[in-house]
N, C-alpha and C positions, 0 to 999 in steps of 0.2 A: 302604620299605614292604614288608610281607610279601606273598608270593604268595597268601596265604589271605584277604587283605583284600577282594578283589573278589567273595567268595562271601558268601551270606547264608542264614540260616534252616536251616543244616545243621550245627549245632555237633557232633553226635555223629559224623557222617561225616568232618568236617574233623579231629576229634581222632584218628580211626582212621588216616587217611592221614598226618597229621603225625607220629604216633608211628612209623609204618612208615618214613617218610623219615628220621627221626632215628636209628632203629636201623640203617638201611642206611648212614648216614654213619659210624657207629661200627664198621662192619664186623662187627656182631653177627648171629648167626643166631638168630632168635626167631620166635615165632608172629605178631609184629606185621608182619613183612615176608614176603610171598610173591611168587612170580613170575607169578601169573595172577590178575587182578582183574576183577570184573564190577560196574559201577555201574548200578543200576536206579532208576527213578523216573518220575513222570508228565512229560509234555511241559512244558517251562518250568521244571522244578525245578533245572536247572543241572548236568545229567549231564556234558556236554562240558566246561563250565567247570571242574568239579572234576577231571575226568580230566587236563586240561592243566595245572592247578595242581599236581597230584601229579607229572606228568611233569616240570614245571619244577623242583620240589623235588629229584627224583631226579637230574636232569641238572646241577644247580647245584653248584659247589664251595663248600665253607665251611659252610653251615648249611641247615636244613630250611625256611627262609623264602624261599629262592630269591634269586638275584642278578639285577640289572637287565639285564645283557647276555644272560643265558640266557633271561630272560623275553621280551625282544624277539625273540630267535631262535625261541622256541617260538610266540609269537604270529604270526610270519611263516611258520611251518612250515619254517624253513630250518636248524634245528639239525642238525648231521651225525649225531647219534645218536638222532634222532627219526624214527619212521616213522608215517605217518597214512593211514588208509583211510577216506575219507568220500565216499560216492557221491551223485550227483545223480539217479540212476536209481531205479526202483522196487525193484530188487534189486541186491545186491552179487554180481558175477560171479565165476566160478572163476578167470578170468585175473587179476582184481584181487587176489584172495586169494593166488594163486601169486606174484605180483610182490612182495607184502608179505612173504610167507614167505621168499622168497629173501634179502631185505635183513635179515630178523630174525636170520639166521645169522652176520652180520658181527660182529666184536668191536667194542666201543665204541672210538671214536677219540679222544675228548677227555674223556669222562665216565666215571663208575663203571659206568653201565648203558647199554644200548641199550633205548629205550622204544618200544613199538609200541601205538598207539591205534587202535581200530576204533570209529568212531561208528556208531550205528544198526546194531549187530551183528545185530539182529533181521531185517535185510533179507537175510541170507544164507540161501540154500536149503540143503537137506540135504547135497548133494554138496560145496558150498563149506564148509559147517560141518565136514564130515568131514576136509577138507584141513587146516583150522585145528586140529582135534582132535589131529592127530599132533604139531603143534608144541607144543601145551599139555601133552601127555603127557611129552615129553622136551625141555623148553626149554633153550637154551644157558644156561650158568651166569650170564651177565651180561645176559640179556634179560628185560625185564618187559613183560607183556601187560596192557593195560587195555581192556576191552570196555564199551560203553555200550548199554543197551537199556531199553525201558519196563518190562519185568518179566522175572524168571527164566524164566517159562513160555514166553517168546518164543524161547528157545534150546533146542537138543536136550539131552536129559538127560545125555548123556556129557560135554558141555561144562560144564554146570552143576555136575557132580561134580568138576571139575578147577579151579574158580575160587573165589576168596573173594568172596562177594557182599556189597555194601554198598548198602543201600536208602535212597534219599532220600525225604523227605516233601515235601508241598506247602508252600512257605514261606508265612508269614502275610503279609497285606496290609501290615502295619506294617513287617515286615522288608524286603519288596521296596521299599516306598516310601522307607525310610531309605537303602537302597542306591542307588536312582535319584537321590534328592536329593543324596547325597554324590558319587556318581561322575559324574553328568551335569549337575551344577550347576543343578538344577531346584528351584523352591520346593516345600516339603513338601506344601502342599495339592494342588498339581497332580500331584506324584508319587503322593500317596495316591489321588487319583481315577484316575490311570492304572493303578496297581497293582490297585485294586478292579475296574475295568472289564476288565482283562486277566486277572482271576481268579488273580492271583499268578504268572502266566506272565512270567518275568523279561524275556525277549526282547521280548514283545509290550508289556509295560509300558514298556520303553525307547522303543519306537516311538511309542506313544501320548503319552508325555511329551515327546518331542522332535520329532515330525513332525506338522505341522498337517494335511497331507493325509491321513495315517492316521486322525487323529481325525475329520476330515470324512467319510471313507468309512464309518467305523463308525456315526456319527450317521445318515448317509443310509440305511445298512442297516436300522437300527431303525425309522426313519420309513417306509421302504418297506413293511415288514411291518405296521406299525400302520395304514396306509392301505388295506389290502385290504378291499373291501366286496363284490366280485362276482367272477365267473369271469374277466371281462376284466381286472380289476385283478390277479388272480393271474398271468395270462399276461404282462401287462406287467411286473409286479413280478419275475417270474422272469428276464426279460431284463435288467432293471435290476440285479438282484443279480449276475448273471453278468458284466455289464459292470464292476461295482464290484470283483469278484474279479480280473478282468483288470487293472484299474488298479492294484490292490494288488500283484499279481504283478510288473507292470512297475516299480512303485516300488521293489521290493526288488531286482530283478535288473539294472535298467538301469545303475545306477552301478557295480555289481560287474563287469558284462560289459565296460564301457568301461575299467575299471581293469585287468582281465585282458588285454584286447587291447593296451592301452598297454604293459603289462609284457612281453607276448610280443614286440611289435615292438622294444622296447628290448633284450631279450635276443638278438634276431636282428640287432641293429645297424642298425635302420631308424629314421630320424628321423620324428617325427610329421608326417603328411601326405606322407611320401615314397612313392615307387613301390616296390611289393613285387615282387622278382624272381620269375619263374615257378618257380624251383626251391624257393622257400620258401612258395609259396601252399598247398601241401598241409598244412603244419603249421598254418597259420591256419585252413584249412578244418576240420581236426579240432577245433580250439578252438571254431569257430562251431557245429559239430554238437553238441558237448557243451553249449554254451550253449542251443541249441534244446531239448535234452532237459531241461535244468534249467528252462527257461521253462514247459514242460508240467507238470513237477512243482510249480513255484511256483504255477501256476494252480490245480491241485488243492488245494494248501495254502491258497490264498486262499479257495477255495470252502468248505473246512473251517473256516477262521476265521470266515466268515460264519455257518456253522451253529452254532458255539460261541457267537457273540454273540446269535444268535436264541434259543438255549436259555436264555441268561441273561435275555433279555427276558421269555420266557413263564414262567420260574421266578419272576421278580418279580411278574408279573401273578397267578400262582396263589397266591402268598403273600398278596397283597392280597385276593383272592377268598375265601380260607379264613380270613382274619383272624389269620394266624400272625405273631407277632413275629419279625422277622429283618432283618438288614442287607440292604438292596436293593443289588444290583450297579449298577443304572442309576438311582440316586437323583437324578441330574441332570435326568431327564425325569419326575419324579414325577407332575405333572398328566396327562401322556399315559398313564402306567401306571394311574392311577386311572380315567381314562375308559375304557381298554381293559378293565379289570376289571369295569366296570359294563355293558359291551355284549356280554357272553358269559357262559356258565355255566362253572364249574370243569371240568365234564366236557369241554367244548369245548377248553379250554386244555390239558388233559391229552392230548387227541387230537392237538393241534398238536405238543406235545412229542414224542409217539410218532412223528408224521409226520416230524419233523426227524431223529430217529434212523434211521428207515427210509430217508430220502433219503440220509443219509451212507452207509448200507450199499449202497444201489443205485449210488451214484456209485463206490464202491470196487469194485463188480462191473461197472464199465464201462457202466452206463446213462448215456445222454446227460444232462449236467448240466441243460440247459434243461428236459427232461422231468421229471427228478427234483425240481427246484426248483418247477416249476409244480404238480405233484401235491401237494407239501408245502404250498404257499401256499394251495391250495384249502381246507385245514382251518383257515387263519388268518383266514377271513372273519369280520367283525364286523357286527352290526346295530345301527345307531344307535337309541336310544330303546327298547331291548329291554324 
């Protein structure tokens, strides 16, 4: 199986990276292959997936389709010639960049290249970006950098001028559904519904197609908003949405945290359930602190996913109010959408959409989520029998 088979909806980008990998294997110097890349695209478009597919192709012996042993090492992030910087914090720190830069200067040990991947490169502040800039200006001859960010504008101009940018598009619902059905062994109708409700976000579509609890939380989010009739409903609804976001965050992090802890104990030679020697407790404490930081970020991500789902809800309602033909994202609850469209004016629905955008900005600005959600839901009130 080719390393490119797990990607979807990005034929042009795949062709670009595949050609570069093939040129690198032939030892040719051409415009197809450069030592600094930037992959941009909206959330869920598959930036990281494409970055690691390209890394696998560069690190694999033989051909540009990648070999199974290298694929497994890259997936586990254990390949000796792969460096990865992926933070669970709001920003990538200078110390994290320095550590990656140090390893980028090593010569490849088993592959043709040493590949350095920075996920969410937009999280670097200016000082950290300037550190990276020096490495991009004069990279070692066998080191390849792959940066990922939502857009080129998220990086400083001097970095943008030193990378080859490849822009990803939002994959179609059909492309995402086909991938989920094939990869996750899900029937096509369920995969299509998940892809539509995830708005072609590949990771979220996977969760909705394979996780009953994720589907339940999304349905509860929409019903909470649809039931808002008074100020009291808005206050109660805000608390309910925050609780749903917390449940979603726990659902994502709990299994990963347990796996990380188990792996850390195993690497320290401690049997499951065994006593942790005092001298080793500091290492586990560091892991626990990192997990707490990740839990906070996951909660914020969960709140933002709720906002995205609510935007899709009121987008559907507005289409019905205006009589515009268009595919409804939440077609599974069509009777509820029709009822909501008849109990408010289009102007009210537009005001709610604006309020959701404002709430996202406020939460990004560290306004308390419960206050931002409550103010948002006040605009979502509907009057029966209008």
